[in-house]
FINUVEX-677910 format. One record per residue (C-alpha): residue number from 1; residue in three letters; x, y, z. Coordinates in pm, whole numbers, plus 50000, padded with zeros to 5 digits. Layout:
<rs>
+-----+------+-------+-------+-------+
! pos ! code !     X !     Y !     Z !
+-----+------+-------+-------+-------+
! NUM !  ALA !     X !     Y !     Z !
...
+-----+------+-------+-------+-------+
</rs>
This chain:
<rs>
+-----+------+-------+-------+-------+
! pos ! code !     X !     Y !     Z !
+-----+------+-------+-------+-------+
!   1 !  MET ! 29002 ! 40586 ! 77299 !
!   2 !  GLU ! 29268 ! 40479 ! 77085 !
!   3 !  GLY ! 29206 ! 40163 ! 76869 !
!   4 !  ILE ! 28869 ! 40211 ! 76903 !
!   5 !  ASP ! 28604 ! 40221 ! 76631 !
!   6 !  VAL ! 28398 ! 40527 ! 76794 !
!   7 !  VAL ! 28121 ! 40503 ! 76529 !
!   8 !  ALA ! 28102 ! 40119 ! 76513 !
!   9 !  SER ! 28105 ! 40113 ! 76901 !
!  10 !  ALA ! 27823 ! 40418 ! 76895 !
!  11 !  ALA ! 27633 ! 40171 ! 76600 !
!  12 !  LYS ! 27643 ! 39894 ! 76798 !
!  13 !  PHE ! 27486 ! 40017 ! 77031 !
!  14 !  TRP ! 27243 ! 40230 ! 76880 !
!  15 !  SER ! 27164 ! 39901 ! 76690 !
!  16 !  ASP ! 27152 ! 39680 ! 77040 !
!  17 !  ILE ! 26896 ! 39936 ! 77177 !
!  18 !  ALA ! 26673 ! 39907 ! 76853 !
!  19 !  LYS ! 26681 ! 39529 ! 76929 !
!  20 !  ARG ! 26541 ! 39507 ! 77277 !
!  21 !  GLU ! 26290 ! 39809 ! 77198 !
!  22 !  ALA ! 26163 ! 39599 ! 76837 !
!  23 !  THR ! 26143 ! 39306 ! 77101 !
!  24 !  ARG ! 25863 ! 39464 ! 77333 !
!  25 !  SER ! 25715 ! 39590 ! 77029 !
!  26 !  ALA ! 25687 ! 39251 ! 76873 !
!  27 !  VAL ! 25572 ! 39102 ! 77206 !
!  28 !  ALA ! 25278 ! 39378 ! 77220 !
!  29 !  THR ! 25219 ! 39279 ! 76845 !
!  30 !  SER ! 25129 ! 38936 ! 76923 !
!  31 !  LEU ! 24895 ! 39034 ! 77166 !
!  32 !  GLN ! 24683 ! 39227 ! 76961 !
!  33 !  THR ! 24363 ! 38953 ! 76973 !
!  34 !  SER ! 24096 ! 39137 ! 76640 !
!  35 !  HIS ! 24207 ! 39377 ! 76406 !
!  36 !  THR ! 24553 ! 39564 ! 76438 !
!  37 !  ARG ! 24458 ! 39894 ! 76617 !
!  38 !  ILE ! 24624 ! 40222 ! 76562 !
!  39 !  PRO ! 24704 ! 40486 ! 76797 !
!  40 !  ARG ! 24601 ! 40821 ! 76758 !
!  41 !  ILE ! 24700 ! 41107 ! 76824 !
!  42 !  PRO ! 24757 ! 41255 ! 77173 !
!  43 !  LYS ! 24478 ! 41510 ! 77318 !
!  44 !  SER ! 24671 ! 41772 ! 77424 !
!  45 !  SER ! 24562 ! 41692 ! 77768 !
!  46 !  SER ! 24748 ! 41345 ! 77705 !
!  47 !  ARG ! 25072 ! 41487 ! 77569 !
!  48 !  ILE ! 25417 ! 41479 ! 77714 !
!  49 !  ASP ! 25760 ! 41546 ! 77598 !
!  50 !  PRO ! 25896 ! 41373 ! 77256 !
!  51 !  SER ! 26143 ! 41124 ! 77382 !
!  52 !  ALA ! 26273 ! 40806 ! 77195 !
!  53 !  HIS ! 26224 ! 40580 ! 77541 !
!  54 !  ARG ! 25819 ! 40698 ! 77478 !
!  55 !  PRO ! 25708 ! 40571 ! 77145 !
!  56 !  LEU ! 25383 ! 40661 ! 77037 !
!  57 !  VAL ! 25160 ! 40340 ! 77116 !
!  58 !  LEU ! 24872 ! 40251 ! 77237 !
!  59 !  ALA ! 24745 ! 40305 ! 77641 !
!  60 !  SER ! 24769 ! 39888 ! 77652 !
!  61 !  ASP ! 25084 ! 39882 ! 77513 !
!  62 !  ARG ! 25241 ! 40155 ! 77711 !
!  63 !  LEU ! 25396 ! 39916 ! 77980 !
!  64 !  LEU ! 25604 ! 39742 ! 77730 !
!  65 !  CYS ! 25709 ! 39970 ! 77460 !
!  66 !  TRP ! 25787 ! 40305 ! 77717 !
!  67 !  THR ! 26117 ! 40198 ! 77822 !
!  68 !  THR ! 26395 ! 40385 ! 78037 !
!  69 !  PRO ! 26763 ! 40303 ! 78057 !
!  70 !  ALA ! 26703 ! 40087 ! 78377 !
!  71 !  GLY ! 26447 ! 39878 ! 78175 !
!  72 !  LEU ! 26668 ! 39848 ! 77883 !
!  73 !  LYS ! 27003 ! 39760 ! 78085 !
!  74 !  TRP ! 26800 ! 39489 ! 78299 !
!  75 !  GLN ! 26719 ! 39338 ! 77936 !
!  76 !  GLN ! 27101 ! 39356 ! 77761 !
!  77 !  ALA ! 27156 ! 39138 ! 78125 !
!  78 !  LEU ! 26883 ! 38877 ! 78041 !
!  79 !  GLU ! 27030 ! 38823 ! 77670 !
!  80 !  LEU ! 27329 ! 38785 ! 77796 !
!  81 !  LYS ! 27195 ! 38440 ! 77996 !
!  82 !  LEU ! 26912 ! 38372 ! 77775 !
!  83 !  PRO ! 26762 ! 38275 ! 77405 !
!  84 !  ASP ! 26571 ! 38558 ! 77242 !
!  85 !  THR ! 26323 ! 38317 ! 77255 !
!  86 !  SER ! 26282 ! 38309 ! 77623 !
!  87 !  ILE ! 26270 ! 38672 ! 77699 !
!  88 !  PHE ! 25993 ! 38721 ! 77433 !
!  89 !  LYS ! 25798 ! 38483 ! 77616 !
!  90 !  LEU ! 25873 ! 38574 ! 77963 !
!  91 !  PHE ! 25776 ! 38933 ! 77828 !
!  92 !  GLN ! 25456 ! 38799 ! 77652 !
!  93 !  VAL ! 25386 ! 38600 ! 77956 !
!  94 !  MET ! 25403 ! 38904 ! 78205 !
!  95 !  ILE ! 25184 ! 39152 ! 78000 !
!  96 !  ARG ! 24929 ! 38844 ! 77954 !
!  97 !  SER ! 24887 ! 38858 ! 78349 !
!  98 !  LEU ! 24681 ! 39175 ! 78273 !
!  99 !  ASP ! 24361 ! 39182 ! 77991 !
! 100 !  GLN ! 24371 ! 39500 ! 77804 !
! 101 !  ASP ! 24116 ! 39676 ! 77999 !
! 102 !  THR ! 24353 ! 39677 ! 78260 !
! 103 !  ARG ! 24658 ! 39733 ! 78106 !
! 104 !  SER ! 24514 ! 39993 ! 77926 !
! 105 !  ASN ! 24416 ! 40176 ! 78247 !
! 106 !  TYR ! 24764 ! 40095 ! 78398 !
! 107 !  GLY ! 24875 ! 40248 ! 78090 !
! 108 !  ALA ! 24687 ! 40612 ! 78167 !
! 109 !  GLY ! 24897 ! 40580 ! 78486 !
! 110 !  LEU ! 25216 ! 40573 ! 78333 !
! 111 !  LEU ! 25150 ! 40876 ! 78115 !
! 112 !  ARG ! 25016 ! 41063 ! 78439 !
! 113 !  PHE ! 25353 ! 40964 ! 78603 !
! 114 !  THR ! 25540 ! 41050 ! 78305 !
! 115 !  GLN ! 25438 ! 41403 ! 78287 !
! 116 !  TYR ! 25452 ! 41462 ! 78603 !
! 117 !  CYS ! 25842 ! 41367 ! 78551 !
! 118 !  ASP ! 25845 ! 41605 ! 78239 !
! 119 !  SER ! 25726 ! 41902 ! 78416 !
! 120 !  CYS ! 25971 ! 41864 ! 78738 !
! 121 !  ASN ! 26255 ! 41792 ! 78475 !
! 122 !  ILE ! 26330 ! 41409 ! 78635 !
! 123 !  LEU ! 26616 ! 41286 ! 78459 !
! 124 !  GLU ! 26540 ! 40961 ! 78267 !
! 125 !  ALA ! 26726 ! 40732 ! 78480 !
! 126 !  ASP ! 26554 ! 40838 ! 78798 !
! 127 !  ARG ! 26237 ! 40760 ! 78666 !
! 128 !  MET ! 26322 ! 40391 ! 78756 !
! 129 !  PRO ! 26342 ! 40272 ! 78934 !
! 130 !  ALA ! 26141 ! 40586 ! 79094 !
! 131 !  SER ! 26221 ! 40663 ! 79460 !
! 132 !  GLU ! 25984 ! 40644 ! 79702 !
! 133 !  ASN ! 26001 ! 41055 ! 79726 !
! 134 !  LEU ! 25958 ! 41073 ! 79358 !
! 135 !  ILE ! 25656 ! 40825 ! 79371 !
! 136 !  ALA ! 25423 ! 40994 ! 79675 !
! 137 !  ALA ! 25520 ! 41341 ! 79568 !
! 138 !  PHE ! 25383 ! 41251 ! 79214 !
! 139 !  THR ! 25071 ! 41091 ! 79390 !
! 140 !  THR ! 25006 ! 41450 ! 79601 !
! 141 !  SER ! 25073 ! 41634 ! 79278 !
! 142 !  HIS ! 24683 ! 41436 ! 79252 !
! 143 !  ALA ! 24489 ! 41525 ! 79583 !
! 144 !  ALA ! 24208 ! 41674 ! 79603 !
! 145 !  THR ! 24154 ! 41672 ! 79227 !
! 146 !  THR ! 24119 ! 41298 ! 79157 !
! 147 !  SER ! 23962 ! 41008 ! 79303 !
! 148 !  ASP ! 24140 ! 40754 ! 79570 !
! 149 !  LYS ! 24013 ! 40466 ! 79326 !
! 150 !  THR ! 24148 ! 40624 ! 79004 !
! 151 !  LEU ! 24488 ! 40694 ! 79219 !
! 152 !  ASN ! 24490 ! 40312 ! 79306 !
! 153 !  ASN ! 24464 ! 40181 ! 78923 !
! 154 !  TRP ! 24741 ! 40435 ! 78832 !
! 155 !  LEU ! 24996 ! 40318 ! 79108 !
! 156 !  ALA ! 24953 ! 39960 ! 79041 !
! 157 !  GLY ! 25018 ! 40048 ! 78666 !
! 158 !  LEU ! 25358 ! 40233 ! 78814 !
! 159 !  HIS ! 25425 ! 39915 ! 79015 !
! 160 !  PHE ! 25341 ! 39653 ! 78706 !
! 161 !  TRP ! 25567 ! 39908 ! 78517 !
! 162 !  HIS ! 25841 ! 39824 ! 78737 !
! 163 !  THR ! 25759 ! 39456 ! 78727 !
! 164 !  VAL ! 25777 ! 39406 ! 78409 !
! 165 !  ASN ! 26155 ! 39574 ! 78383 !
! 166 !  GLY ! 26332 ! 39405 ! 78701 !
! 167 !  ALA ! 26309 ! 39732 ! 78894 !
! 168 !  THR ! 26248 ! 39726 ! 79234 !
! 169 !  TRP ! 25908 ! 39923 ! 79359 !
! 170 !  GLN ! 26043 ! 40191 ! 79646 !
! 171 !  GLY ! 25670 ! 40227 ! 79807 !
! 172 !  ALA ! 25705 ! 40169 ! 80172 !
! 173 !  ASP ! 25574 ! 40388 ! 80479 !
! 174 !  MET ! 25569 ! 40741 ! 80320 !
! 175 !  LEU ! 25383 ! 40642 ! 80050 !
! 176 !  ARG ! 25127 ! 40466 ! 80264 !
! 177 !  ALA ! 25079 ! 40790 ! 80479 !
! 178 !  VAL ! 25043 ! 40975 ! 80171 !
! 179 !  ARG ! 24794 ! 40729 ! 79970 !
! 180 !  ARG ! 24585 ! 40764 ! 80302 !
! 181 !  GLY ! 24612 ! 41129 ! 80355 !
! 182 !  PHE ! 24499 ! 41125 ! 79941 !
! 183 !  ALA ! 24178 ! 40934 ! 80068 !
! 184 !  LYS ! 24085 ! 41217 ! 80287 !
! 185 !  MET ! 24129 ! 41455 ! 80040 !
! 186 !  VAL ! 23965 ! 41287 ! 79746 !
! 187 !  PRO ! 23671 ! 41544 ! 79620 !
! 188 !  SER ! 23279 ! 41481 ! 79682 !
! 189 !  SER ! 23269 ! 41534 ! 79273 !
! 190 !  SER ! 23465 ! 41274 ! 79231 !
! 191 !  ARG ! 23348 ! 41025 ! 79457 !
! 192 !  TRP ! 23124 ! 40723 ! 79367 !
! 193 !  THR ! 22747 ! 40759 ! 79405 !
! 194 !  LYS ! 22540 ! 40448 ! 79431 !
! 195 !  ARG ! 22423 ! 40348 ! 79082 !
! 196 !  PRO ! 22035 ! 40327 ! 79055 !
! 197 !  PRO ! 21948 ! 39975 ! 78952 !
! 198 !  VAL ! 21686 ! 39908 ! 78650 !
! 199 !  THR ! 21368 ! 39845 ! 78771 !
! 200 !  ILE ! 21121 ! 39593 ! 78681 !
! 201 !  GLU ! 20927 ! 39824 ! 78531 !
! 202 !  ALA ! 21212 ! 39989 ! 78359 !
! 203 !  LEU ! 21287 ! 39668 ! 78213 !
! 204 !  CYS ! 20892 ! 39572 ! 78068 !
! 205 !  ILE ! 20913 ! 39932 ! 77892 !
! 206 !  LEU ! 21213 ! 39825 ! 77755 !
! 207 !  HIS ! 21073 ! 39488 ! 77639 !
! 208 !  ASP ! 20794 ! 39644 ! 77484 !
! 209 !  ASN ! 20970 ! 39918 ! 77271 !
! 210 !  LEU ! 21156 ! 39710 ! 77086 !
! 211 !  ASN ! 21130 ! 39598 ! 76762 !
! 212 !  PRO ! 21074 ! 39186 ! 76739 !
! 213 !  GLN ! 21127 ! 39152 ! 76349 !
! 214 !  SER ! 21464 ! 39415 ! 76365 !
! 215 !  PRO ! 21755 ! 39160 ! 76452 !
! 216 !  TYR ! 21935 ! 39455 ! 76669 !
! 217 !  ASP ! 21663 ! 39485 ! 76855 !
! 218 !  VAL ! 21620 ! 39141 ! 76965 !
! 219 !  ALA ! 21983 ! 39099 ! 77019 !
! 220 !  VAL ! 21944 ! 39428 ! 77241 !
! 221 !  GLY ! 21640 ! 39301 ! 77397 !
! 222 !  ALA ! 21850 ! 38929 ! 77502 !
! 223 !  VAL ! 22114 ! 39096 ! 77644 !
! 224 !  ALA ! 21897 ! 39291 ! 77849 !
! 225 !  LEU ! 21718 ! 39008 ! 77963 !
! 226 !  THR ! 21964 ! 38794 ! 78042 !
! 227 !  ALA ! 22206 ! 39003 ! 78254 !
! 228 !  PHE ! 21900 ! 39117 ! 78448 !
! 229 !  TRP ! 21753 ! 38814 ! 78538 !
! 230 !  SER ! 22106 ! 38627 ! 78542 !
! 231 !  CYS ! 22249 ! 38919 ! 78751 !
! 232 !  CYS ! 22544 ! 38921 ! 78444 !
! 233 !  ARG ! 22776 ! 39238 ! 78395 !
! 234 !  LEU ! 22804 ! 39345 ! 78020 !
! 235 !  GLY ! 23151 ! 39278 ! 77966 !
! 236 !  GLU ! 23019 ! 38897 ! 77983 !
! 237 !  LEU ! 22810 ! 38961 ! 77724 !
! 238 !  THR ! 22879 ! 39225 ! 77486 !
! 239 !  VAL ! 23239 ! 39359 ! 77333 !
! 240 !  ARG ! 23394 ! 39717 ! 77413 !
! 241 !  ASP ! 23410 ! 39789 ! 77075 !
! 242 !  ARG ! 23325 ! 39582 ! 76707 !
! 243 !  ASN ! 23712 ! 39537 ! 76642 !
! 244 !  PHE ! 23797 ! 39364 ! 77009 !
! 245 !  PHE ! 23699 ! 39047 ! 76982 !
! 246 !  ASP ! 23912 ! 38769 ! 77236 !
! 247 !  ALA ! 23791 ! 38443 ! 77247 !
! 248 !  LEU ! 23947 ! 38355 ! 77610 !
! 249 !  LYS ! 23730 ! 38638 ! 77710 !
! 250 !  HIS ! 23449 ! 38640 ! 77522 !
! 251 !  VAL ! 23162 ! 38394 ! 77477 !
! 252 !  SER ! 23111 ! 38335 ! 77078 !
! 253 !  ARG ! 22827 ! 38219 ! 76877 !
! 254 !  SER ! 23012 ! 37814 ! 76919 !
! 255 !  VAL ! 22785 ! 37804 ! 77261 !
! 256 !  LEU ! 22456 ! 37737 ! 77044 !
! 257 !  PRO ! 22206 ! 37613 ! 77012 !
! 258 !  LEU ! 22181 ! 37602 ! 77325 !
! 259 !  SER ! 22005 ! 37310 ! 77495 !
! 260 !  ILE ! 21693 ! 37360 ! 77696 !
! 261 !  ASN ! 21643 ! 37162 ! 78019 !
! 262 !  SER ! 21319 ! 37133 ! 78253 !
! 263 !  LEU ! 21327 ! 37128 ! 78663 !
! 264 !  THR ! 21266 ! 36726 ! 78756 !
! 265 !  ASP ! 21005 ! 36922 ! 79025 !
! 266 !  GLU ! 20617 ! 36985 ! 78966 !
! 267 !  SER ! 20746 ! 37336 ! 78834 !
! 268 !  ARG ! 20867 ! 37227 ! 78519 !
! 269 !  THR ! 21024 ! 37518 ! 78487 !
! 270 !  GLN ! 21321 ! 37571 ! 78169 !
! 271 !  TYR ! 21687 ! 37643 ! 78224 !
! 272 !  THR ! 21933 ! 37649 ! 78005 !
! 273 !  SER ! 22298 ! 37791 ! 78047 !
! 274 !  PHE ! 22591 ! 37892 ! 77827 !
! 275 !  HIS ! 23000 ! 37931 ! 77909 !
! 276 !  ILE ! 23170 ! 38218 ! 77889 !
! 277 !  PRO ! 23546 ! 38180 ! 77942 !
! 278 !  TRP ! 23628 ! 38453 ! 78177 !
! 279 !  SER ! 23473 ! 38650 ! 78412 !
! 280 !  LYS ! 23558 ! 38905 ! 78667 !
! 281 !  THR ! 23575 ! 38754 ! 78928 !
! 282 !  THR ! 23716 ! 38401 ! 78786 !
! 283 !  LYS ! 23929 ! 38577 ! 78541 !
! 284 !  GLU ! 24080 ! 38289 ! 78341 !
! 285 !  LEU ! 23877 ! 38007 ! 78520 !
! 286 !  ASP ! 23571 ! 38074 ! 78370 !
! 287 !  ALA ! 23221 ! 37997 ! 78460 !
! 288 !  ASP ! 22873 ! 37940 ! 78321 !
! 289 !  ILE ! 22538 ! 38165 ! 78301 !
! 290 !  SER ! 22250 ! 38024 ! 78426 !
! 291 !  VAL ! 21951 ! 38144 ! 78252 !
! 292 !  THR ! 21564 ! 38030 ! 78405 !
! 293 !  ALA ! 21218 ! 38059 ! 78192 !
! 294 !  ARG ! 21021 ! 38299 ! 78398 !
! 295 !  PRO ! 20648 ! 38296 ! 78296 !
! 296 !  HIS ! 20657 ! 38713 ! 78242 !
! 297 !  ARG ! 20721 ! 38854 ! 77898 !
! 298 !  THR ! 21040 ! 38956 ! 77986 !
! 299 !  ASP ! 21149 ! 38614 ! 77976 !
! 300 !  PRO ! 21540 ! 38547 ! 77942 !
! 301 !  LEU ! 21489 ! 38224 ! 77759 !
! 302 !  LYS ! 21246 ! 38307 ! 77542 !
! 303 !  ALA ! 21465 ! 38645 ! 77452 !
! 304 !  LEU ! 21787 ! 38403 ! 77375 !
! 305 !  SER ! 21526 ! 38169 ! 77205 !
! 306 !  LEU ! 21432 ! 38447 ! 76984 !
! 307 !  HIS ! 21806 ! 38594 ! 76928 !
! 308 !  ALA ! 21923 ! 38219 ! 76823 !
! 309 !  THR ! 21612 ! 38210 ! 76560 !
! 310 !  VAL ! 21647 ! 38610 ! 76402 !
! 311 !  ASN ! 22041 ! 38622 ! 76348 !
! 312 !  SER ! 22094 ! 38269 ! 76240 !
! 313 !  GLY ! 22372 ! 38206 ! 75959 !
! 314 !  ILE ! 22591 ! 38380 ! 76158 !
! 315 !  PRO ! 22933 ! 38243 ! 76205 !
! 316 !  THR ! 23038 ! 38076 ! 76478 !
! 317 !  TYR ! 23382 ! 38225 ! 76591 !
! 318 !  THR ! 23166 ! 38598 ! 76628 !
! 319 !  PRO ! 23043 ! 38690 ! 76925 !
! 320 !  LEU ! 22733 ! 38513 ! 77058 !
! 321 !  PHE ! 22507 ! 38849 ! 77051 !
! 322 !  SER ! 22616 ! 38942 ! 76698 !
! 323 !  TYR ! 22304 ! 39056 ! 76472 !
! 324 !  LYS ! 22248 ! 39107 ! 76120 !
! 325 !  THR ! 22320 ! 39392 ! 75893 !
! 326 !  SER ! 22240 ! 39445 ! 75528 !
! 327 !  LEU ! 22619 ! 39410 ! 75500 !
! 328 !  GLY ! 22689 ! 39094 ! 75683 !
! 329 !  TRP ! 22642 ! 39096 ! 76068 !
! 330 !  GLU ! 22786 ! 39347 ! 76351 !
! 331 !  PRO ! 22904 ! 39241 ! 76734 !
! 332 !  LEU ! 22662 ! 39407 ! 76998 !
! 333 !  THR ! 22914 ! 39674 ! 77170 !
! 334 !  LYS ! 22819 ! 39759 ! 77483 !
! 335 !  THR ! 22778 ! 40122 ! 77386 !
! 336 !  SER ! 22549 ! 40060 ! 77152 !
! 337 !  PHE ! 22375 ! 39820 ! 77367 !
! 338 !  MET ! 22338 ! 40146 ! 77635 !
! 339 !  SER ! 22289 ! 40360 ! 77357 !
! 340 !  ARG ! 22009 ! 40171 ! 77255 !
! 341 !  CYS ! 21792 ! 40091 ! 77590 !
! 342 !  ASN ! 21840 ! 40445 ! 77727 !
! 343 !  ASP ! 21682 ! 40620 ! 77421 !
! 344 !  VAL ! 21378 ! 40402 ! 77498 !
! 345 !  TRP ! 21405 ! 40506 ! 77857 !
! 346 !  VAL ! 21458 ! 40869 ! 77834 !
! 347 !  GLN ! 21189 ! 40838 ! 77573 !
! 348 !  ASN ! 20922 ! 40695 ! 77813 !
! 349 !  GLY ! 21013 ! 40957 ! 78103 !
! 350 !  PHE ! 21261 ! 40719 ! 78295 !
! 351 !  PRO ! 21619 ! 40829 ! 78325 !
! 352 !  SER ! 21972 ! 40738 ! 78200 !
! 353 !  MET ! 22159 ! 40449 ! 78379 !
! 354 !  PRO ! 22492 ! 40289 ! 78365 !
! 355 !  GLY ! 22535 ! 39941 ! 78194 !
! 356 !  HIS ! 22633 ! 39804 ! 78559 !
! 357 !  ALA ! 22204 ! 39901 ! 78658 !
! 358 !  PHE ! 22132 ! 39556 ! 78492 !
! 359 !  ARG ! 22323 ! 39329 ! 78776 !
! 360 !  ILE ! 22198 ! 39549 ! 79041 !
! 361 !  GLY ! 21818 ! 39544 ! 78926 !
! 362 !  GLY ! 21842 ! 39136 ! 78905 !
! 363 !  THR ! 21976 ! 39141 ! 79204 !
! 364 !  THR ! 21730 ! 39351 ! 79399 !
! 365 !  GLU ! 21434 ! 39227 ! 79229 !
! 366 !  LEU ! 21564 ! 38868 ! 79329 !
! 367 !  LEU ! 21560 ! 39010 ! 79650 !
! 368 !  LEU ! 21245 ! 39155 ! 79664 !
! 369 !  GLN ! 21151 ! 38817 ! 79505 !
! 370 !  GLY ! 21230 ! 38701 ! 79856 !
! 371 !  ILE ! 21490 ! 38435 ! 79606 !
! 372 !  ASN ! 21767 ! 38289 ! 79906 !
! 373 !  PRO ! 22109 ! 38482 ! 79904 !
! 374 !  ASP ! 22296 ! 38167 ! 79885 !
! 375 !  VAL ! 22072 ! 38111 ! 79566 !
! 376 !  ILE ! 22163 ! 38487 ! 79390 !
! 377 !  THR ! 22509 ! 38410 ! 79484 !
! 378 !  VAL ! 22544 ! 38153 ! 79238 !
! 379 !  GLN ! 22330 ! 38300 ! 78965 !
! 380 !  GLY ! 22539 ! 38625 ! 79039 !
! 381 !  ARG ! 22852 ! 38414 ! 79027 !
! 382 !  TRP ! 22968 ! 38603 ! 79374 !
! 383 !  THR ! 23233 ! 38500 ! 79557 !
! 384 !  SER ! 23111 ! 38679 ! 79855 !
! 385 !  ARG ! 22806 ! 38867 ! 79972 !
! 386 !  ALA ! 22888 ! 39247 ! 79877 !
! 387 !  PHE ! 22595 ! 39185 ! 79680 !
! 388 !  LEU ! 22388 ! 39221 ! 79974 !
! 389 !  ASP ! 22437 ! 39586 ! 79974 !
! 390 !  TYR ! 22143 ! 39612 ! 79731 !
! 391 !  TRP ! 21936 ! 39502 ! 79992 !
! 392 !  ARG ! 21911 ! 39917 ! 80077 !
! 393 !  ARG ! 21638 ! 39931 ! 79808 !
! 394 !  VAL ! 21446 ! 39624 ! 79961 !
! 395 !  GLU ! 21467 ! 39818 ! 80311 !
! 396 !  SER ! 21357 ! 40150 ! 80125 !
! 397 !  ALA ! 21053 ! 39936 ! 79989 !
! 398 !  GLN ! 20974 ! 39759 ! 80298 !
! 399 !  GLU ! 20937 ! 40123 ! 80446 !
! 400 !  GLU ! 20759 ! 40265 ! 80226 !
! 401 !  THR ! 20476 ! 39964 ! 80242 !
! 402 !  LEU ! 20488 ! 40059 ! 80624 !
! 403 !  ASN ! 20384 ! 40380 ! 80519 !
! 404 !  LEU ! 20068 ! 40227 ! 80355 !
! 405 !  GLY ! 19953 ! 40054 ! 80634 !
! 406 !  ARG ! 20079 ! 39728 ! 80525 !
! 407 !  ARG ! 20278 ! 39454 ! 80707 !
! 408 !  PRO ! 20636 ! 39421 ! 80608 !
! 409 !  ASP ! 20567 ! 39026 ! 80534 !
! 410 !  ASP ! 20333 ! 39148 ! 80299 !
! 411 !  GLN ! 20622 ! 39316 ! 80042 !
! 412 !  PHE ! 20675 ! 39064 ! 79824 !
! 413 !  GLN ! 20313 ! 38959 ! 79749 !
! 414 !  TYR ! 20224 ! 39359 ! 79701 !
! 415 !  HIS ! 20503 ! 39381 ! 79478 !
! 416 !  ARG ! 20412 ! 39131 ! 79248 !
! 417 !  ASP ! 20086 ! 39235 ! 79262 !
! 418 !  VAL ! 20125 ! 39642 ! 79137 !
! 419 !  ASP ! 20039 ! 39571 ! 78818 !
! 420 !  ARG ! 19930 ! 39164 ! 78756 !
! 421 !  SER ! 19995 ! 39237 ! 78374 !
! 422 !  THR ! 20343 ! 39186 ! 78425 !
! 423 !  ASN ! 20249 ! 38843 ! 78598 !
! 424 !  VAL ! 20634 ! 38814 ! 78802 !
! 425 !  GLY ! 20620 ! 38454 ! 78915 !
! 426 !  PRO ! 20883 ! 38282 ! 79165 !
! 427 !  TYR ! 21190 ! 38263 ! 79071 !
+-----+------+-------+-------+-------+
</rs>
């Protein structure tokens, strides 16, 4: 070691590592789309062994900010060939391939993998690239306790973590066998049950119990009726939390005022549409939501117009379904929306329902009314006929009419005549 300044060499070594970690941190910061979010102190179930490789960051930032010796060595090799700006852009574009919710879900998988490695005293150098033995052993540690859907997300996150660090993914025959066995051992408590739909009756109860003078209730009503009749996912209309609005993902009030048009046939039915920048199926290729007037008190076009009037004057850069408050305005979050809906339903003897129930319910209602499945495919922006699974309710309704002595082909007329006061018209 003669002639070598050990102190200076060590200082440079740690300085280089700090620089690489700072690059990753800067990329993560650049992806923040709204107010700066602060990571919370982990719960006992989310704790890991202290390590300089794993700082306390948001779950969505773990893929980038949780490092390994292999990942840092790969980054060092990049620095010898590429300028810092190119490396920054490389990380940024790779991470941007996932939306924030997906990054958070993948980060949860990375947390579980890290906890497993900590419990088995796996060396840092052996965590990436993770051997197939290690990946398979991690998988089996959650057998009979976790759903296969959750496991698939965890492994996808672990795979992506390798990708973003230039490491080879080792999953092959052993892992495939383990995953097949894992799927057969999923406990019944972890299996997804078919979710109930919002029925036209439940929609009417909700509509009748919302206050048309309340800006909040008006926004809730507009989302509910649009989600139902236009077969929307709630993520297309609401935001996850009040401090998270991404103009590349969420529709804003810049689409207002809506242009109202009329069909050229004898019905002269009014309709409108608005553009959303992102959907689950089209991703960044965007989509349009079509809203058609209905001769019924749950008319979504009327609800949208009321929302635009009652909640006017809110900046155009805010979420479309923002509403006025005494202090200014608030975005309508999915949690707040569902809380209001379920409060109404429970108070009126209906069960609580999940958010996806609106999309299921609207689709089922259109099928019950005899709407051509091709039309529903376009309305719901499906890329396949998977939604025809909702025929299960149509079939049960037909069985009910047979039990009542009605002909199956009378079903749609019967459905419309159950409560003439609703006057549910044709699509």
